[in-house]
ZAMARGU-4260 file (C-alpha; in steps of 0.2 Angstrom, whole numbers, plus 5000, padded with zeros to 4 digits):
<rodrens>
0) 5281/5113/5227 | 5264/5109/5232 | 5255/5100/5247 | 5250/5083/5244 | 5232/5075/5246
5) 5237/5057/5249 | 5219/5050/5244 | 5219/5058/5227 | 5204/5067/5219 | 5187/5060/5221
10) 5174/5065/5208 | 5159/5075/5212 | 5147/5061/5208 | 5156/5049/5220 | 5156/5062/5234
15) 5138/5066/5230 | 5133/5047/5231 | 5142/5046/5248 | 5133/5061/5254 | 5116/5054/5249
20) 5119/5038/5258 | 5122/5047/5275 | 5110/5062/5272 | 5094/5061/5282 | 5085/5072/5270
25) 5086/5089/5279 | 5078/5104/5271 | 5083/5122/5273 | 5074/5138/5273 | 5075/5154/5262
30) 5080/5170/5270 | 5070/5185/5266 | 5077/5202/5262 | 5068/5219/5262 | 5071/5236/5254
35) 5083/5230/5240 | 5072/5237/5225 | 5067/5221/5219 | 5084/5214/5216 | 5091/5197/5221
40) 5101/5194/5237 | 5112/5179/5236 | 5130/5172/5240 | 5128/5179/5258 | 5140/5177/5273
45) 5134/5168/5289 | 5127/5180/5302 | 5141/5188/5313 | 5140/5200/5328 | 5145/5218/5327
50) 5141/5230/5341 | 5128/5218/5348 | 5119/5217/5331 | 5117/5202/5320 | 5123/5206/5303
55) 5124/5197/5286 | 5133/5204/5271 | 5125/5199/5254 | 5127/5201/5236 | 5113/5212/5229
60) 5110/5211/5210 | 5098/5212/5196 | 5093/5196/5189 | 5100/5201/5171 | 5116/5208/5177
65) 5133/5203/5184 | 5136/5220/5192 | 5132/5219/5210 | 5134/5228/5227 | 5138/5220/5243
70) 5127/5227/5257 | 5125/5224/5276 | 5109/5218/5283 | 5101/5216/5300 | 5087/5205/5306
75) 5072/5214/5311 | 5061/5200/5317 | 5053/5195/5301 | 5067/5197/5288 | 5084/5206/5284
80) 5084/5224/5280 | 5099/5236/5275 | 5108/5244/5290 | 5106/5263/5289 | 5123/5271/5287
85) 5133/5256/5283 | 5145/5256/5269 | 5141/5246/5252 | 5153/5240/5240 | 5154/5237/5221
90) 5158/5219/5224 | 5152/5201/5222 | 5152/5187/5234 | 5156/5194/5251 | 5166/5185/5265
95) 5170/5191/5282 | 5184/5186/5294 | 5190/5192/5311 | 5209/5194/5311 | 5219/5202/5325
100) 5204/5211/5332 | 5199/5219/5315 | 5184/5214/5304 | 5191/5210/5286 | 5178/5211/5272
105) 5182/5204/5255 | 5173/5202/5239 | 5176/5200/5220 | 5178/5216/5210 | 5173/5214/5191
110) 5176/5226/5176 | 5175/5224/5157 | 5189/5219/5146 | 5196/5233/5136 | 5195/5223/5120
115) 5180/5213/5124 | 5167/5224/5133 | 5155/5210/5135 | 5168/5199/5145 | 5173/5203/5162
120) 5189/5202/5172 | 5189/5200/5191 | 5200/5200/5207 | 5197/5199/5225 | 5199/5214/5236
125) 5200/5217/5254 | 5194/5230/5267 | 5198/5231/5286 | 5192/5241/5300 | 5185/5240/5318
130) 5167/5239/5312 | 5156/5239/5297 | 5156/5258/5296 | 5174/5262/5294 | 5181/5248/5282
135) 5196/5254/5272 | 5204/5245/5257 | 5221/5237/5261 | 5225/5223/5248 | 5221/5215/5232
140) 5223/5198/5224 | 5229/5194/5207 | 5218/5197/5192 | 5208/5182/5188 | 5208/5175/5206
145) 5192/5172/5217 | 5190/5163/5234 | 5205/5170/5243 | 5201/5167/5262 | 5210/5172/5278
150) 5210/5163/5295 | 5220/5167/5312 | 5230/5152/5317 | 5234/5146/5334 | 5251/5154/5334
155) 5244/5171/5329 | 5250/5170/5311 | 5237/5171/5297 | 5233/5157/5285 | 5229/5162/5267
160) 5219/5150/5256 | 5220/5154/5237 | 5212/5148/5221 | 5222/5150/5205 | 5215/5145/5188
165) 5223/5143/5171 | 5240/5136/5168 | 5243/5133/5187 | 5226/5129/5193 | 5216/5123/5178
170) 5198/5126/5182 | 5202/5130/5200 | 5213/5123/5213 | 5216/5128/5231 | 5233/5135/5237
175) 5239/5139/5255 | 5252/5150/5263 | 5254/5160/5279 | 5258/5178/5283 | 5263/5187/5299
180) 5250/5201/5298 | 5237/5209/5287 | 5251/5221/5281 | 5259/5207/5272 | 5245/5202/5261
185) 5248/5207/5243 | 5246/5200/5226 | 5264/5193/5224 | 5263/5183/5240 | 5245/5176/5236
190) 5251/5171/5218 | 5266/5161/5225 | 5255/5151/5237 | 5259/5132/5235 | 5245/5121/5228
195) 5236/5107/5237 | 5238/5093/5225 | 5226/5079/5220 | 5210/5088/5228 | 5200/5090/5211
200) 5198/5080/5196 | 5206/5090/5181 | 5188/5092/5174 | 5181/5099/5190 | 5185/5113/5202
205) 5183/5120/5219 | 5188/5133/5232 | 5187/5139/5250 | 5173/5149/5256 | 5177/5150/5275
210) 5190/5143/5287 | 5188/5139/5306 | 5202/5137/5318 | 5197/5121/5327 | 5201/5116/5346
215) 5216/5105/5341 | 5224/5119/5330 | 5218/5111/5314 | 5208/5121/5301 | 5190/5116/5297
220) 5188/5122/5279 | 5171/5126/5271 | 5171/5127/5252 | 5163/5121/5236 | 5166/5108/5223
225) 5159/5110/5206 | 5158/5101/5189 | 5149/5103/5172 | 5137/5090/5165 | 5135/5084/5147
230) 5124/5098/5143 | 5136/5111/5150 | 5125/5115/5165 | 5135/5119/5181 | 5133/5109/5197
235) 5140/5116/5214 | 5140/5108/5231 | 5145/5113/5248 | 5160/5103/5254 | 5171/5103/5269
240) 5189/5096/5273 | 5202/5098/5287 | 5219/5106/5284 | 5234/5103/5295 | 5243/5120/5295
245) 5259/5113/5302 | 5261/5097/5292 | 5252/5106/5277 | 5241/5091/5274 | 5222/5090/5269
250) 5209/5077/5273 | 5198/5070/5259 | 5184/5081/5254 | 5166/5077/5258 | 5150/5085/5252
255) 5139/5092/5266 | 5124/5100/5257 | 5117/5100/5239 | 5103/5110/5230 | 5091/5096/5234
260) 5092/5101/5253 | 5084/5117/5249 | 5067/5122/5244 | 5063/5126/5225 | 5065/5144/5220
265) 5071/5156/5208 | 5087/5155/5197 | 5097/5167/5188 | 5099/5156/5172 | 5093/5138/5169
270) 5111/5131/5169 | 5113/5138/5187 | 5098/5129/5194 | 5108/5115/5203 | 5120/5127/5211
275) 5124/5131/5230 | 5138/5142/5235 | 5144/5140/5253 | 5144/5157/5262 | 5148/5153/5280
280) 5144/5141/5294 | 5140/5144/5313 | 5145/5130/5324 | 5133/5126/5338 | 5135/5118/5355
285) 5123/5104/5351 | 5134/5095/5338 | 5125/5104/5324 | 5129/5119/5313 | 5120/5132/5303
290) 5126/5133/5285 | 5122/5148/5275 | 5122/5147/5256 | 5118/5156/5240 | 5106/5146/5230
295) 5105/5146/5210 | 5113/5163/5209 | 5096/5171/5214 | 5092/5167/5233 | 5100/5165/5250
300) 5095/5150/5261 | 5101/5142/5277 | 5100/5124/5284 | 5105/5115/5300 | 5117/5101/5297
305) 5128/5090/5308 | 5143/5100/5312 | 5155/5094/5298 | 5171/5099/5308 | 5168/5089/5324
310) 5176/5073/5317 | 5192/5083/5314 | 5193/5088/5332 | 5194/5070/5337 | 5208/5066/5325
</rodrens>
């Protein structure tokens, strides 16, 4: 039994057109990373505070490889440099949440198929700890599932967004469930999360990148929506929606940033040129928010946009 989106799926092109009509043409800035041996840093988290330090976790990877490390970086006044003594992880696409006083780091673990060494399998893995120096593994998601995200709810329980594919999720749909504590997070529970119906056209897909508890108890969800074009090239956009964790009801999706909002730069492959992957968002007190993204699977950028969650706090 799934949760129902009453509006129904709206295609990327329609969401993009609506975004362009309200977008004033803001342009973001590229982040600079040092001491990474010439490798790319992309699909970053938003900066977060640890022990009075402003920290970013990022995917560090050679341009011709899918095997990457997640590393922690600190801003030094000019750019972002690796933090001495901090752990690194053989993962892709890091995400960070604070759950019940702990830091939770997640990422995607990949490995070659036994019968097809040139093809990869993947799963989401989770680490927890008091700081970035003592993170320990504690849970794994099902094989083949990315974009599992956690958020503390107003009653102290934990919301879990999932993203199955295949027979259940097609190219990628969003599911949701709750757990009482991090100790309850496991593969079986994640796999059984009910789906949110009617969010994506069958030929398109999306997922959650970060969730924020809003002042009214609703969840502001940052994610991505994606599609292929006629040439087989990928198009990824940053999107947002509200989710009511009590009624289990989502608002319609809206695109909040596109590749055109960022400066031209490098790309991993030509078919990934028009790709941005939402990493995280920092809400400010002036009605705006800082959105951090991976761009074209090769760079990391950020941009100031109108806070996409403000309208949901007035509902």
